[in-house]
Structure formats: structure tokens, C-alpha cells
MARDRENLO-950585 format. One record per atom (N, C-alpha, C, O): residue in one letter; residue number from 1; x, y, z; atom name. Coordinates in Angstrom, 3 decimals. Layout:
residues N
SITE,residu,num,x,y,z,atome
SITE,A,NUM,X,Y,Z,CA
...
END
This chain:
residues 119
SITE,residu,num,x,y,z,atome
SITE,M,1,0.822,-1.187,0.000,N
SITE,M,1,0.000,0.000,0.000,CA
SITE,M,1,0.870,1.256,0.000,C
SITE,M,1,0.604,2.214,-0.725,O
SITE,L,2,1.906,1.230,0.823,N
SITE,L,2,2.802,2.380,0.894,CA
SITE,L,2,3.508,2.608,-0.440,C
SITE,L,2,3.748,3.747,-0.841,O
SITE,S,3,3.837,1.510,-1.124,N
SITE,S,3,4.508,1.665,-2.422,CA
SITE,S,3,3.564,2.271,-3.456,C
SITE,S,3,4.007,3.018,-4.329,O
SITE,K,4,2.269,1.961,-3.371,N
SITE,K,4,1.297,2.557,-4.291,CA
SITE,K,4,1.181,4.057,-4.052,C
SITE,K,4,1.071,4.829,-5.005,O
SITE,I,5,1.204,4.471,-2.804,N
SITE,I,5,1.132,5.894,-2.488,CA
SITE,I,5,2.393,6.602,-2.975,C
SITE,I,5,2.319,7.696,-3.534,O
SITE,A,6,3.546,5.978,-2.762,N
SITE,A,6,4.805,6.564,-3.213,CA
SITE,A,6,4.818,6.669,-4.740,C
SITE,A,6,5.273,7.668,-5.298,O
SITE,F,7,4.316,5.629,-5.405,N
SITE,F,7,4.268,5.664,-6.862,CA
SITE,F,7,3.338,6.772,-7.344,C
SITE,F,7,3.670,7.490,-8.288,O
SITE,A,8,2.191,6.919,-6.716,N
SITE,A,8,1.242,7.956,-7.096,CA
SITE,A,8,1.842,9.346,-6.872,C
SITE,A,8,1.655,10.246,-7.691,O
SITE,A,9,2.555,9.515,-5.772,N
SITE,A,9,3.190,10.806,-5.497,CA
SITE,A,9,4.263,11.110,-6.531,C
SITE,A,9,4.376,12.245,-6.995,O
SITE,A,10,5.053,10.099,-6.894,N
SITE,A,10,6.103,10.293,-7.896,CA
SITE,A,10,5.491,10.623,-9.258,C
SITE,A,10,6.006,11.476,-9.982,O
SITE,A,11,4.418,9.962,-9.599,N
SITE,A,11,3.750,10.235,-10.868,CA
SITE,A,11,3.182,11.655,-10.879,C
SITE,A,11,3.249,12.349,-11.894,O
SITE,F,12,2.628,12.077,-9.758,N
SITE,F,12,2.090,13.429,-9.675,CA
SITE,F,12,3.188,14.469,-9.874,C
SITE,F,12,2.999,15.441,-10.605,O
SITE,V,13,4.321,14.272,-9.234,N
SITE,V,13,5.442,15.207,-9.367,CA
SITE,V,13,5.950,15.215,-10.802,C
SITE,V,13,6.250,16.279,-11.344,O
SITE,A,14,6.050,14.048,-11.422,N
SITE,A,14,6.545,13.964,-12.796,CA
SITE,A,14,5.594,14.656,-13.775,C
SITE,A,14,6.041,15.265,-14.747,O
SITE,L,15,4.309,14.566,-13.528,N
SITE,L,15,3.338,15.195,-14.415,CA
SITE,L,15,3.151,16.681,-14.106,C
SITE,L,15,2.729,17.440,-14.979,O
SITE,A,16,3.449,17.095,-12.912,N
SITE,A,16,3.272,18.495,-12.537,CA
SITE,A,16,4.342,19.382,-13.153,C
SITE,A,16,4.076,20.548,-13.445,O
SITE,A,17,5.543,18.861,-13.358,N
SITE,A,17,6.634,19.675,-13.912,CA
SITE,A,17,6.303,20.190,-15.315,C
SITE,A,17,6.449,21.388,-15.561,O
SITE,P,18,5.859,19.328,-16.253,N
SITE,P,18,5.496,19.883,-17.561,CA
SITE,P,18,4.318,20.848,-17.483,C
SITE,P,18,4.260,21.816,-18.240,O
SITE,A,19,3.390,20.594,-16.587,N
SITE,A,19,2.256,21.496,-16.448,CA
SITE,A,19,2.713,22.854,-15.941,C
SITE,A,19,2.182,23.882,-16.361,O
SITE,A,20,3.687,22.870,-15.046,N
SITE,A,20,4.212,24.142,-14.545,CA
SITE,A,20,4.915,24.893,-15.658,C
SITE,A,20,4.793,26.115,-15.745,O
SITE,A,21,5.638,24.200,-16.503,N
SITE,A,21,6.312,24.846,-17.627,CA
SITE,A,21,5.281,25.404,-18.601,C
SITE,A,21,5.475,26.482,-19.164,O
SITE,W,22,4.197,24.682,-18.800,N
SITE,W,22,3.150,25.158,-19.698,CA
SITE,W,22,2.488,26.402,-19.130,C
SITE,W,22,2.203,27.346,-19.867,O
SITE,A,23,2.241,26.411,-17.821,N
SITE,A,23,1.616,27.572,-17.187,CA
SITE,A,23,2.518,28.790,-17.306,C
SITE,A,23,2.029,29.903,-17.496,O
SITE,E,24,3.835,28.595,-17.198,N
SITE,E,24,4.777,29.699,-17.343,CA
SITE,E,24,4.730,30.235,-18.768,C
SITE,E,24,4.896,31.436,-18.982,O
SITE,D,25,4.506,29.365,-19.738,N
SITE,D,25,4.467,29.740,-21.140,CA
SITE,D,25,3.267,30.623,-21.456,C
SITE,D,25,3.252,31.291,-22.490,O
SITE,E,26,2.266,30.638,-20.589,N
SITE,E,26,1.062,31.416,-20.852,CA
SITE,E,26,1.340,32.920,-20.896,C
SITE,E,26,0.611,33.656,-21.561,O
SITE,T,27,2.361,33.382,-20.212,N
SITE,T,27,2.639,34.809,-20.198,CA
SITE,T,27,3.443,35.243,-21.419,C
SITE,T,27,3.371,36.404,-21.820,O
SITE,N,28,4.195,34.341,-22.006,N
SITE,N,28,5.004,34.659,-23.186,CA
SITE,N,28,4.832,33.515,-24.168,C
SITE,N,28,5.342,32.418,-23.941,O
SITE,Y,29,4.124,33.760,-25.250,N
SITE,Y,29,3.810,32.695,-26.190,CA
SITE,Y,29,4.955,32.374,-27.143,C
SITE,Y,29,4.851,31.447,-27.946,O
SITE,A,30,6.034,33.122,-27.062,N
SITE,A,30,7.231,32.835,-27.863,CA
SITE,A,30,8.454,32.967,-26.955,C
SITE,A,30,9.283,33.854,-27.158,O
SITE,P,31,8.569,32.086,-25.950,N
SITE,P,31,9.629,32.256,-24.950,CA
SITE,P,31,11.041,32.074,-25.499,C
SITE,P,31,11.999,32.545,-24.886,O
SITE,A,32,11.189,31.409,-26.625,N
SITE,A,32,12.529,31.198,-27.178,CA
SITE,A,32,13.036,32.430,-27.918,C
SITE,A,32,14.223,32.509,-28.236,O
SITE,C,33,12.172,33.377,-28.194,N
SITE,C,33,12.537,34.556,-28.979,CA
SITE,C,33,12.841,35.736,-28.053,C
SITE,C,33,12.024,36.106,-27.210,O
SITE,T,34,14.014,36.313,-28.224,N
SITE,T,34,14.427,37.450,-27.405,CA
SITE,T,34,14.522,38.688,-28.281,C
SITE,T,34,15.249,38.704,-29.274,O
SITE,A,35,13.793,39.709,-27.911,N
SITE,A,35,13.779,40.950,-28.688,CA
SITE,A,35,15.132,41.645,-28.593,C
SITE,A,35,15.701,41.751,-27.506,O
SITE,P,36,15.650,42.119,-29.724,N
SITE,P,36,16.926,42.843,-29.685,CA
SITE,P,36,16.744,44.241,-29.095,C
SITE,P,36,15.668,44.832,-29.180,O
SITE,V,37,17.796,44.743,-28.508,N
SITE,V,37,17.769,46.087,-27.923,CA
SITE,V,37,18.306,47.061,-28.963,C
SITE,V,37,19.392,46.851,-29.504,O
SITE,P,38,17.557,48.125,-29.249,N
SITE,P,38,18.034,49.090,-30.250,CA
SITE,P,38,19.260,49.840,-29.739,C
SITE,P,38,19.484,49.916,-28.530,O
SITE,P,39,20.045,50.388,-30.644,N
SITE,P,39,21.214,51.153,-30.211,CA
SITE,P,39,20.788,52.342,-29.346,C
SITE,P,39,19.769,52.979,-29.611,O
SITE,A,40,21.576,52.630,-28.315,N
SITE,A,40,21.240,53.734,-27.414,CA
SITE,A,40,21.355,55.071,-28.123,C
SITE,A,40,20.573,55.987,-27.868,O
SITE,K,41,22.318,55.180,-29.001,N
SITE,K,41,22.544,56.435,-29.718,CA
SITE,K,41,22.607,56.114,-31.204,C
SITE,K,41,23.377,55.255,-31.634,O
SITE,V,42,21.792,56.809,-31.977,N
SITE,V,42,21.809,56.615,-33.427,CA
SITE,V,42,22.293,57.908,-34.061,C
SITE,V,42,21.620,58.937,-34.008,O
SITE,D,43,23.479,57.833,-34.665,N
SITE,D,43,24.007,58.967,-35.412,CA
SITE,D,43,24.703,58.429,-36.654,C
SITE,D,43,24.651,57.231,-36.933,O
SITE,A,44,25.337,59.297,-37.383,N
SITE,A,44,25.966,58.892,-38.645,CA
SITE,A,44,27.124,57.925,-38.429,C
SITE,A,44,27.514,57.217,-39.358,O
SITE,D,45,27.680,57.882,-37.221,N
SITE,D,45,28.809,56.995,-36.930,CA
SITE,D,45,28.379,55.636,-36.378,C
SITE,D,45,29.232,54.804,-36.068,O
SITE,S,46,27.103,55.403,-36.252,N
SITE,S,46,26.633,54.157,-35.632,CA
SITE,S,46,26.181,53.116,-36.658,C
SITE,S,46,25.239,52.363,-36.411,O
SITE,H,47,26.845,53.078,-37.792,N
SITE,H,47,26.474,52.139,-38.860,CA
SITE,H,47,26.497,50.691,-38.384,C
SITE,H,47,25.559,49.937,-38.641,O
SITE,D,48,27.565,50.300,-37.693,N
SITE,D,48,27.682,48.907,-37.251,CA
SITE,D,48,26.584,48.537,-36.250,C
SITE,D,48,26.020,47.446,-36.320,O
SITE,A,49,26.285,49.445,-35.324,N
SITE,A,49,25.246,49.169,-34.323,CA
SITE,A,49,23.869,49.081,-34.978,C
SITE,A,49,23.055,48.229,-34.619,O
SITE,V,50,23.617,49.959,-35.933,N
SITE,V,50,22.327,49.957,-36.626,CA
SITE,V,50,22.184,48.683,-37.458,C
SITE,V,50,21.135,48.039,-37.446,O
SITE,T,51,23.241,48.329,-38.176,N
SITE,T,51,23.214,47.111,-38.997,CA
SITE,T,51,23.010,45.875,-38.130,C
SITE,T,51,22.238,44.983,-38.485,O
SITE,A,52,23.703,45.821,-36.989,N
SITE,A,52,23.554,44.677,-36.076,CA
SITE,A,52,22.138,44.596,-35.528,C
SITE,A,52,21.571,43.509,-35.417,O
SITE,F,53,21.562,45.759,-35.182,N
SITE,F,53,20.198,45.769,-34.658,CA
SITE,F,53,19.201,45.304,-35.715,C
SITE,F,53,18.304,44.515,-35.418,O
SITE,I,54,19.350,45.783,-36.929,N
SITE,I,54,18.418,45.398,-37.999,CA
SITE,I,54,18.541,43.903,-38.289,C
SITE,I,54,17.534,43.226,-38.499,O
SITE,S,55,19.759,43.395,-38.301,N
SITE,S,55,19.967,41.956,-38.527,CA
SITE,S,55,19.360,41.131,-37.392,C
SITE,S,55,18.703,40.119,-37.634,O
SITE,A,56,19.587,41.572,-36.147,N
SITE,A,56,19.015,40.864,-34.990,CA
SITE,A,56,17.490,40.941,-35.013,C
SITE,A,56,16.813,39.995,-34.611,O
SITE,S,57,16.953,42.058,-35.479,N
SITE,S,57,15.496,42.202,-35.578,CA
SITE,S,57,14.921,41.237,-36.610,C
SITE,S,57,13.864,40.644,-36.396,O
SITE,D,58,15.625,41.087,-37.725,N
SITE,D,58,15.168,40.130,-38.739,CA
SITE,D,58,15.137,38.716,-38.163,C
SITE,D,58,14.182,37.970,-38.382,O
SITE,S,59,16.184,38.355,-37.429,N
SITE,S,59,16.230,37.021,-36.797,CA
SITE,S,59,15.115,36.860,-35.775,C
SITE,S,59,14.491,35.803,-35.691,O
SITE,Y,60,14.867,37.902,-35.002,N
SITE,Y,60,13.807,37.877,-33.990,CA
SITE,Y,60,12.445,37.678,-34.645,C
SITE,Y,60,11.638,36.881,-34.167,O
SITE,Q,61,12.185,38.393,-35.728,N
SITE,Q,61,10.906,38.255,-36.404,CA
SITE,Q,61,10.755,36.867,-37.028,C
SITE,Q,61,9.652,36.321,-37.064,O
SITE,Q,62,11.850,36.297,-37.514,N
SITE,Q,62,11.799,34.925,-38.026,CA
SITE,Q,62,11.498,33.944,-36.898,C
SITE,Q,62,10.741,32.992,-37.082,O
SITE,C,63,12.093,34.179,-35.734,N
SITE,C,63,11.834,33.330,-34.570,CA
SITE,C,63,10.357,33.402,-34.175,C
SITE,C,63,9.735,32.382,-33.879,O
SITE,L,64,9.806,34.612,-34.172,N
SITE,L,64,8.382,34.762,-33.850,CA
SITE,L,64,7.516,34.026,-34.865,C
SITE,L,64,6.527,33.390,-34.499,O
SITE,G,65,7.886,34.112,-36.134,N
SITE,G,65,7.142,33.396,-37.168,CA
SITE,G,65,7.203,31.891,-36.970,C
SITE,G,65,6.204,31.193,-37.145,O
SITE,R,66,8.386,31.392,-36.603,N
SITE,R,66,8.515,29.943,-36.336,CA
SITE,R,66,7.701,29.542,-35.114,C
SITE,R,66,7.092,28.472,-35.097,O
SITE,A,67,7.685,30.397,-34.088,N
SITE,A,67,6.919,30.085,-32.873,CA
SITE,A,67,5.429,30.014,-33.186,C
SITE,A,67,4.735,29.106,-32.728,O
SITE,L,68,4.945,30.960,-33.956,N
SITE,L,68,3.530,30.941,-34.334,CA
SITE,L,68,3.241,29.747,-35.247,C
SITE,L,68,2.216,29.083,-35.093,O
SITE,G,69,4.129,29.477,-36.184,N
SITE,G,69,3.953,28.336,-37.080,CA
SITE,G,69,3.912,27.008,-36.330,C
SITE,G,69,3.124,26.122,-36.661,O
SITE,A,70,4.765,26.879,-35.323,N
SITE,A,70,4.769,25.640,-34.522,CA
SITE,A,70,3.447,25.485,-33.776,C
SITE,A,70,2.901,24.385,-33.687,O
SITE,R,71,2.946,26.577,-33.249,N
SITE,R,71,1.659,26.504,-32.544,CA
SITE,R,71,0.522,26.188,-33.523,C
SITE,R,71,-0.411,25.461,-33.179,O
SITE,Q,72,0.601,26.732,-34.735,N
SITE,Q,72,-0.418,26.438,-35.737,CA
SITE,Q,72,-0.344,24.979,-36.172,C
SITE,Q,72,-1.378,24.342,-36.374,O
SITE,D,73,0.861,24.446,-36.317,N
SITE,D,73,1.010,23.030,-36.664,CA
SITE,D,73,0.423,22.143,-35.580,C
SITE,D,73,-0.299,21.188,-35.867,O
SITE,T,74,0.739,22.466,-34.332,N
SITE,T,74,0.216,21.677,-33.218,CA
SITE,T,74,-1.310,21.739,-33.191,C
SITE,T,74,-1.976,20.724,-32.988,O
SITE,A,75,-1.848,22.918,-33.394,N
SITE,A,75,-3.310,23.069,-33.391,CA
SITE,A,75,-3.935,22.308,-34.557,C
SITE,A,75,-5.002,21.713,-34.411,O
SITE,F,76,-3.278,22.327,-35.708,N
SITE,F,76,-3.809,21.626,-36.875,CA
SITE,F,76,-3.911,20.123,-36.609,C
SITE,F,76,-4.931,19.497,-36.898,O
SITE,F,77,-2.835,19.554,-36.055,N
SITE,F,77,-2.848,18.111,-35.803,CA
SITE,F,77,-3.775,17.738,-34.654,C
SITE,F,77,-4.228,16.597,-34.565,O
SITE,A,78,-4.057,18.690,-33.780,N
SITE,A,78,-4.997,18.446,-32.694,CA
SITE,A,78,-6.428,18.775,-33.119,C
SITE,A,78,-7.360,18.687,-32.320,O
SITE,K,79,-6.589,19.159,-34.400,N
SITE,K,79,-7.894,19.554,-34.936,CA
SITE,K,79,-8.506,20.659,-34.093,C
SITE,K,79,-9.658,20.598,-33.664,O
SITE,S,80,-7.670,21.677,-33.875,N
SITE,S,80,-8.052,22.801,-33.047,CA
SITE,S,80,-7.583,24.078,-33.738,C
SITE,S,80,-7.142,24.043,-34.887,O
SITE,T,81,-7.678,25.180,-33.051,N
SITE,T,81,-7.158,26.438,-33.569,CA
SITE,T,81,-6.243,27.069,-32.520,C
SITE,T,81,-6.325,26.755,-31.332,O
SITE,V,82,-5.394,27.941,-32.972,N
SITE,V,82,-4.528,28.671,-32.054,CA
SITE,V,82,-5.368,29.773,-31.411,C
SITE,V,82,-6.042,30.525,-32.116,O
SITE,P,83,-5.337,29.876,-30.095,N
SITE,P,83,-6.125,30.929,-29.440,CA
SITE,P,83,-5.755,32.317,-29.968,C
SITE,P,83,-4.594,32.592,-30.271,O
SITE,K,84,-6.751,33.170,-30.070,N
SITE,K,84,-6.523,34.516,-30.601,CA
SITE,K,84,-5.519,35.297,-29.769,C
SITE,K,84,-4.775,36.114,-30.311,O
SITE,A,85,-5.483,35.063,-28.469,N
SITE,A,85,-4.529,35.773,-27.604,CA
SITE,A,85,-3.090,35.429,-27.980,C
SITE,A,85,-2.205,36.283,-27.919,O
SITE,V,86,-2.863,34.185,-28.367,N
SITE,V,86,-1.526,33.752,-28.775,CA
SITE,V,86,-1.122,34.457,-30.064,C
SITE,V,86,-0.036,35.028,-30.158,O
SITE,V,87,-1.997,34.413,-31.039,N
SITE,V,87,-1.719,35.041,-32.333,CA
SITE,V,87,-1.510,36.539,-32.148,C
SITE,V,87,-0.573,37.114,-32.701,O
SITE,K,88,-2.382,37.165,-31.373,N
SITE,K,88,-2.284,38.607,-31.159,CA
SITE,K,88,-0.970,38.978,-30.502,C
SITE,K,88,-0.316,39.929,-30.932,O
SITE,Q,89,-0.566,38.250,-29.470,N
SITE,Q,89,0.672,38.594,-28.781,CA
SITE,Q,89,1.881,38.475,-29.704,C
SITE,Q,89,2.735,39.361,-29.730,O
SITE,I,90,1.953,37.390,-30.454,N
SITE,I,90,3.097,37.188,-31.338,CA
SITE,I,90,3.098,38.216,-32.469,C
SITE,I,90,4.148,38.766,-32.804,O
SITE,E,91,1.939,38.476,-33.055,N
SITE,E,91,1.870,39.480,-34.127,CA
SITE,E,91,2.170,40.880,-33.599,C
SITE,E,91,2.802,41.674,-34.296,O
SITE,D,92,1.731,41.197,-32.387,N
SITE,D,92,2.035,42.501,-31.797,CA
SITE,D,92,3.533,42.666,-31.571,C
SITE,D,92,4.088,43.737,-31.819,O
SITE,K,93,4.188,41.606,-31.101,N
SITE,K,93,5.638,41.666,-30.899,CA
SITE,K,93,6.358,41.905,-32.222,C
SITE,K,93,7.291,42.706,-32.285,O
SITE,A,94,5.939,41.226,-33.260,N
SITE,A,94,6.572,41.400,-34.575,CA
SITE,A,94,6.322,42.807,-35.105,C
SITE,A,94,7.231,43.436,-35.646,O
SITE,R,95,5.103,43.301,-34.955,N
SITE,R,95,4.772,44.642,-35.441,CA
SITE,R,95,5.545,45.717,-34.673,C
SITE,R,95,6.056,46.664,-35.270,O
SITE,D,96,5.629,45.565,-33.341,N
SITE,D,96,6.374,46.534,-32.533,CA
SITE,D,96,7.851,46.543,-32.909,C
SITE,D,96,8.469,47.604,-32.994,O
SITE,N,97,8.407,45.368,-33.130,N
SITE,N,97,9.819,45.292,-33.515,CA
SITE,N,97,10.038,45.904,-34.896,C
SITE,N,97,11.046,46.575,-35.118,O
SITE,Q,98,9.118,45.683,-35.817,N
SITE,Q,98,9.245,46.265,-37.152,CA
SITE,Q,98,9.206,47.785,-37.076,C
SITE,Q,98,9.969,48.468,-37.759,O
SITE,R,99,8.325,48.303,-36.252,N
SITE,R,99,8.228,49.752,-36.083,CA
SITE,R,99,9.525,50.301,-35.483,C
SITE,R,99,10.023,51.346,-35.904,O
SITE,Q,100,10.058,49.590,-34.504,N
SITE,Q,100,11.313,49.996,-33.876,CA
SITE,Q,100,12.459,49.960,-34.893,C
SITE,Q,100,13.306,50.853,-34.923,O
SITE,K,101,12.470,48.929,-35.708,N
SITE,K,101,13.503,48.785,-36.738,CA
SITE,K,101,13.415,49.939,-37.743,C
SITE,K,101,14.439,50.489,-38.148,O
SITE,Q,102,12.215,50.298,-38.138,N
SITE,Q,102,12.035,51.404,-39.076,CA
SITE,Q,102,12.461,52.733,-38.447,C
SITE,Q,102,13.077,53.567,-39.111,O
SITE,D,103,12.133,52.928,-37.172,N
SITE,D,103,12.521,54.163,-36.494,CA
SITE,D,103,14.044,54.304,-36.419,C
SITE,D,103,14.590,55.380,-36.660,O
SITE,V,104,14.716,53.205,-36.084,N
SITE,V,104,16.184,53.236,-36.009,CA
SITE,V,104,16.770,53.496,-37.393,C
SITE,V,104,17.686,54.307,-37.534,O
SITE,G,105,16.258,52.826,-38.405,N
SITE,G,105,16.744,53.029,-39.767,CA
SITE,G,105,16.508,54.449,-40.252,C
SITE,G,105,17.385,55.042,-40.880,O
SITE,N,106,15.331,55.005,-39.968,N
SITE,N,106,15.027,56.381,-40.366,CA
SITE,N,106,15.926,57.387,-39.649,C
SITE,N,106,16.396,58.349,-40.258,O
SITE,A,107,16.164,57.163,-38.359,N
SITE,A,107,17.036,58.056,-37.597,CA
SITE,A,107,18.462,58.012,-38.154,C
SITE,A,107,19.116,59.047,-38.283,O
SITE,Y,108,18.934,56.817,-38.478,N
SITE,Y,108,20.276,56.694,-39.048,CA
SITE,Y,108,20.355,57.379,-40.414,C
SITE,Y,108,21.303,58.118,-40.682,O
SITE,N,109,19.376,57.141,-41.267,N
SITE,N,109,19.363,57.770,-42.593,CA
SITE,N,109,19.319,59.299,-42.479,C
SITE,N,109,19.986,59.993,-43.247,O
SITE,A,110,18.553,59.820,-41.544,N
SITE,A,110,18.482,61.258,-41.342,CA
SITE,A,110,19.820,61.805,-40.855,C
SITE,A,110,20.247,62.879,-41.279,O
SITE,A,111,20.481,61.067,-39.963,N
SITE,A,111,21.788,61.512,-39.455,CA
SITE,A,111,22.832,61.526,-40.565,C
SITE,A,111,23.637,62.455,-40.648,O
SITE,V,112,22.826,60.515,-41.411,N
SITE,V,112,23.765,60.460,-42.523,CA
SITE,V,112,23.461,61.584,-43.529,C
SITE,V,112,24.375,62.226,-44.047,O
SITE,A,113,22.186,61.807,-43.790,N
SITE,A,113,21.811,62.886,-44.723,CA
SITE,A,113,22.220,64.249,-44.159,C
SITE,A,113,22.661,65.117,-44.912,O
SITE,A,114,22.082,64.445,-42.857,N
SITE,A,114,22.468,65.712,-42.254,CA
SITE,A,114,23.986,65.913,-42.346,C
SITE,A,114,24.469,67.022,-42.574,O
SITE,R,115,24.714,64.821,-42.164,N
SITE,R,115,26.182,64.911,-42.222,CA
SITE,R,115,26.653,65.209,-43.635,C
SITE,R,115,27.563,66.016,-43.825,O
SITE,T,116,26.052,64.576,-44.621,N
SITE,T,116,26.505,64.754,-46.013,CA
SITE,T,116,25.869,65.957,-46.680,C
SITE,T,116,26.296,66.365,-47.760,O
SITE,G,117,24.845,66.535,-46.046,N
SITE,G,117,24.181,67.689,-46.611,CA
SITE,G,117,23.172,67.346,-47.685,C
SITE,G,117,22.729,68.224,-48.426,O
SITE,K,118,22.802,66.073,-47.779,N
SITE,K,118,21.795,65.649,-48.756,CA
SITE,K,118,20.468,65.427,-48.049,C
SITE,K,118,20.430,64.825,-46.975,O
SITE,P,119,19.396,65.900,-48.631,N
SITE,P,119,18.075,65.702,-47.990,CA
SITE,P,119,17.562,64.301,-48.122,C
SITE,P,119,16.474,63.994,-47.635,O
END
């Protein structure tokens, strides 16, 4: 009898760990994707920082796309749909990053144009 209780307790602990990881995933639907940090200062001399940020942003957006695609694949095979909150969060992250990428690129282009005297 004691061994049955011990087995049940061990099974509960083993099954609770993945459930805890899933519950943690509820706050971030793309936990493997880390948003890049834009350069602190954007001027005509920050070409390398701007290029690195834009490249990291492209990778981040690809990661978000893969995360959403994986969830869509899982939902498809489960004959279900991806919850709207999941899609919205991932699409919002991609849109915000794209806007940030455009702002950094525009600021850099303006700084270079100001330095060279070209509009």
C-alpha cells in the first residue's frame, strides 16, 4: 500500500513539472525569442550598431514566425485552432519590432543625410 502511495506521489510530481512549464508559457507565447535592444545612440557613426540591430530584428521576427507556425502546426494536428490571444501577442511583438527597426533606420538615414548635406 505504501509503495502505491509513493508511486502515485512520484507520478504526480513527474506530471506536474510539464504542467508548470506550460503555465509559465502562458505569459510569453514565444519564450525562445528574445527581442533585440536598439542602439542607445543613433548617429551617422553608428552604422555597425544599426546594422547589427536590424539583422538581430530580422532574426527575432523569423523566430516569432517559427513560434507561431509551430503553434499552428500543433493546433492543426490536434484539430483545433490557435487561441486569438496567442496570435495577437506574437503578431504585436513582430509589429512593434518592425516599427522599432524602421525608427532606427530612419534616424540613421536622417543623421547620414544631415552629415553629407543631402536631404
